[in-house]
C-alpha positions as CSV (number, residue, x, y, z in Angstrom):
1,M,140.9,88.8,89.6
2,L,139.9,92.4,89.0
3,E,141.7,94.8,86.7
4,L,140.8,98.3,86.0
5,R,142.7,99.9,83.1
6,D,142.7,103.7,83.0
7,V,139.0,104.1,83.9
8,Y,137.4,107.5,83.5
9,K,133.9,108.8,84.4
10,T,132.6,112.3,83.9
11,F,129.0,113.4,84.8
12,N,127.2,116.3,83.1
13,A,130.1,116.7,80.6
14,G,130.1,120.0,78.8
15,T,127.9,121.8,81.2
16,V,128.6,124.1,84.2
17,N,128.0,121.1,86.4
18,E,130.7,118.9,84.9
19,K,132.2,116.6,87.4
20,C,135.0,114.2,86.8
21,A,134.2,111.5,89.3
22,V,136.8,108.9,88.3
23,D,140.0,110.2,86.8
24,G,142.1,107.5,85.1
25,V,142.0,104.9,87.8
26,S,144.2,101.8,87.2
27,L,143.9,99.1,89.8
28,T,144.6,95.4,90.1
29,L,143.1,93.1,92.8
30,E,144.5,89.6,93.3
31,D,142.5,86.6,94.1
32,G,141.3,86.8,97.7
33,D,142.3,90.5,98.3
34,F,140.1,92.3,100.8
35,V,140.6,95.9,99.9
36,T,139.1,98.8,101.9
37,V,138.4,102.0,100.0
38,I,138.4,105.3,102.0
39,G,138.0,108.9,100.9
40,G,135.9,112.1,101.5
41,N,132.6,112.9,100.0
42,G,132.9,113.2,96.2
43,A,136.2,111.3,96.1
44,G,134.9,108.7,93.6
45,K,134.5,105.7,95.9
46,S,130.9,104.7,95.2
47,T,131.2,105.8,91.5
48,L,134.1,103.4,91.2
49,L,131.9,100.5,92.5
50,N,129.0,101.5,90.3
51,L,131.4,101.4,87.2
52,I,132.5,97.9,88.2
53,A,128.9,96.8,88.6
54,G,127.7,98.5,85.4
55,V,125.3,101.0,86.9
56,F,127.1,103.6,84.8
57,P,129.1,103.0,81.6
58,V,132.7,104.0,81.7
59,D,133.7,107.0,79.5
60,G,137.1,105.4,78.9
61,G,139.2,102.4,80.0
62,K,138.3,98.8,80.8
63,V,136.9,96.7,83.6
64,I,138.2,93.1,83.5
65,L,137.1,90.5,86.0
66,N,138.7,87.1,86.1
67,G,139.8,87.4,82.5
68,T,136.3,88.6,81.3
69,D,136.0,92.0,79.9
70,L,132.9,93.4,81.6
71,T,133.2,96.9,80.0
72,P,130.5,96.4,77.2
73,L,128.1,94.3,79.5
74,P,125.0,95.9,81.0
75,E,124.4,95.8,84.7
76,H,122.1,92.7,84.6
77,R,124.7,90.7,82.6
78,R,127.4,91.5,85.2
79,A,125.1,90.4,88.1
80,K,126.1,86.7,87.9
81,Y,129.7,87.6,88.6
82,L,129.1,90.0,91.5
83,G,127.8,90.1,95.0
84,R,126.8,93.5,96.3
85,V,125.6,95.1,99.6
86,F,124.4,98.6,99.6
87,Q,124.4,101.3,102.3
88,D,120.6,101.3,102.7
89,P,119.5,98.1,104.4
90,M,116.2,98.4,102.4
91,M,118.0,97.6,99.1
92,G,119.2,94.2,98.1
93,T,116.1,92.3,99.4
94,A,112.5,92.1,98.6
95,A,110.6,93.4,101.7
96,T,107.3,91.7,101.0
97,M,108.8,88.2,100.4
98,E,109.8,85.8,103.2
99,I,113.4,85.2,104.3
100,E,113.6,81.9,102.6
101,E,112.1,83.2,99.4
102,N,114.8,86.0,99.3
103,L,117.5,83.4,99.9
104,A,116.0,81.2,97.1
105,L,116.3,84.2,94.7
106,A,120.0,84.7,95.7
107,Y,120.6,81.0,95.4
108,R,119.4,81.0,91.8
109,R,121.5,84.0,90.7
110,G,122.9,83.3,87.3
111,K,120.8,80.2,86.8
112,F,117.6,79.4,84.9
113,R,114.6,80.4,86.9
114,G,111.2,79.1,85.9
115,L,107.8,78.7,87.4
116,G,108.4,75.1,88.1
117,H,111.2,75.7,90.6
118,G,110.1,75.6,94.2
119,I,112.2,75.5,97.4
120,S,113.3,72.0,98.1
121,N,113.8,70.4,101.6
122,A,117.5,70.3,100.9
123,E,117.5,74.0,100.1
124,R,115.7,74.8,103.3
125,K,118.2,72.8,105.3
126,L,121.0,74.8,103.6
127,Y,119.4,78.1,104.3
128,R,118.7,77.2,108.0
129,E,122.4,76.3,108.4
130,K,123.6,79.5,106.8
131,L,121.2,81.7,108.8
132,A,122.2,79.9,112.1
133,A,125.8,80.8,111.3
134,L,124.8,84.5,111.5
135,G,124.0,84.1,115.2
136,L,120.8,86.2,114.9
137,G,118.1,83.6,115.3
138,L,116.8,84.1,111.8
139,E,116.9,80.4,111.2
140,E,113.7,80.1,113.3
141,R,112.0,82.9,111.3
142,M,112.4,81.7,107.7
143,S,108.8,82.4,106.9
144,T,109.0,86.0,108.2
145,K,108.6,88.8,105.7
146,V,112.0,90.5,105.3
147,G,110.3,94.0,105.7
148,L,109.7,93.1,109.4
149,L,113.4,92.7,110.2
150,S,115.5,95.3,111.8
151,G,118.2,97.2,109.8
152,G,121.0,95.1,111.2
153,Q,119.1,91.8,110.6
154,R,118.3,92.8,107.1
155,Q,121.8,93.9,106.3
156,A,123.2,90.6,107.6
157,L,120.7,88.7,105.4
158,T,121.7,90.8,102.4
159,L,125.4,90.0,103.0
160,L,124.4,86.3,103.2
161,M,122.4,86.6,100.0
162,A,125.4,88.4,98.2
163,T,127.7,85.5,99.1
164,L,125.3,82.5,98.9
165,Q,126.6,81.7,95.4
166,K,130.2,82.6,95.8
167,P,130.7,85.7,93.6
168,D,133.9,86.5,91.7
169,L,133.9,89.9,93.4
170,L,132.0,91.2,96.4
171,L,131.2,94.9,96.5
172,L,130.3,96.5,99.9
173,D,129.3,100.1,99.5
174,E,129.4,101.6,103.0
175,H,127.2,98.7,104.1
176,T,127.3,99.6,107.8
177,A,126.9,103.4,107.5
178,A,123.2,103.3,108.3
179,L,123.5,101.1,111.3
180,D,124.1,101.9,115.0
181,P,127.7,101.3,116.2
182,K,126.9,98.0,118.0
183,T,125.0,96.5,115.0
184,A,127.6,97.9,112.5
185,D,130.4,96.1,114.5
186,K,128.3,92.8,114.3
187,V,127.8,93.1,110.5
188,L,131.5,93.9,110.0
189,Q,132.4,90.9,112.1
190,L,130.2,88.8,109.9
191,T,131.7,90.3,106.8
192,E,135.2,89.5,107.9
193,E,134.2,85.9,108.7
194,M,132.5,85.4,105.4
195,V,135.2,86.9,103.3
196,A,137.9,84.8,105.1
197,R,135.9,81.5,105.0
198,D,135.0,81.7,101.3
199,H,138.2,83.4,100.2
200,L,136.2,86.2,98.6
201,T,137.8,88.9,96.6
202,T,136.2,92.1,98.1
203,L,136.1,95.9,97.7
204,M,134.7,97.6,100.8
205,V,134.0,101.4,100.6
206,T,133.9,103.0,104.1
207,H,134.0,106.5,105.6
208,N,135.5,105.1,108.8
209,M,139.3,105.3,108.9
210,K,139.6,102.9,111.8
211,N,137.4,100.3,110.0
212,A,139.5,100.8,106.8
213,I,142.7,100.1,108.8
214,Q,141.3,97.2,110.8
215,Y,139.7,95.2,108.1
216,G,141.3,93.7,104.9
217,N,144.8,93.2,103.7
218,R,145.0,96.3,101.6
219,L,143.8,99.9,101.8
220,I,143.4,102.5,99.1
221,M,142.5,106.1,99.5
222,M,140.8,108.1,96.8
223,D,140.6,111.9,96.3
224,S,139.2,113.8,93.3
225,G,138.6,110.6,91.4
226,R,142.1,109.3,91.8
227,V,143.9,106.7,93.9
228,V,146.3,108.7,96.1
229,V,147.3,106.1,98.7
230,D,147.7,102.3,98.3
231,I,148.9,100.4,101.3
232,R,149.1,96.6,101.9
233,G,150.7,93.9,103.9
234,E,152.7,94.6,107.0
235,E,152.7,98.4,106.3
236,K,148.9,98.3,106.6
237,K,148.9,96.1,109.8
238,N,151.1,98.8,111.6
239,L,149.1,101.7,110.2
240,T,147.4,104.3,112.5
241,V,144.9,107.0,111.6
242,R,147.5,109.6,112.0
243,D,149.9,107.8,109.7
244,L,147.2,107.5,107.1
245,L,146.3,111.2,107.2
246,E,150.0,112.2,106.9
247,K,150.4,109.8,104.0
248,F,147.4,111.2,102.3
249,H,148.7,114.8,102.5
250,I,152.1,113.8,101.2
251,E,150.8,111.8,98.3
252,N,148.2,114.4,97.4
253,D,150.8,117.2,97.4
254,R,153.1,115.1,95.2
255,M,150.2,114.6,92.7
256,L,149.4,118.4,92.7
257,L,153.1,119.2,92.1
258,S,153.3,116.7,89.2
259,E,150.6,118.6,87.5
């Protein structure tokens, strides 16, 4: 589904602030993979998602999604293939528009949008059903401005918008980091349900090792722009935080020695 071929990205090249953010990453995701991405600050996690989304161009390598080479495409041309939820609950929605209007925008992603397209009764019924599934009561507030919602409600809505038209790839960039623990757990639960229900291929960046272990069928750890740990299947199911830290140190030492 997703193939990264020897992808590189360096910021401020040729200056004293030069920083290699992604250093030759090659990665393949199969259809339906739910991959959690863990790593410290500056490890390259969010940059990797931005390179996939086209926020930044790659300096080298290729980004291929479902057989389509996205590498030369700008961000807006990639949008029809991707669903994305950001760390900041204020991003990904239009605060001054109603809930149903935001959903209508998401529903038309990748389609022709003209002045003659209003929200039909059939659409409203669909939106109500989808909102009800969140269990937050938003189906009774469809005419509410999104800016009046709490952070958790807004993030749940953003998640619904990102998956309303099934994307080829769902990108979650620390999408619960700005929420309180109880709300974060609720949004993660909704994430897991949506990914499983729609068989979504997903990359989820997180700082939380427990969440990285608990969710998904595969875990990768990044350090200094490289993938240093890649665990999946039964090995991941039996993983503990201590195991993960030990594996990180072993693999990181091995990479340093190979240099």
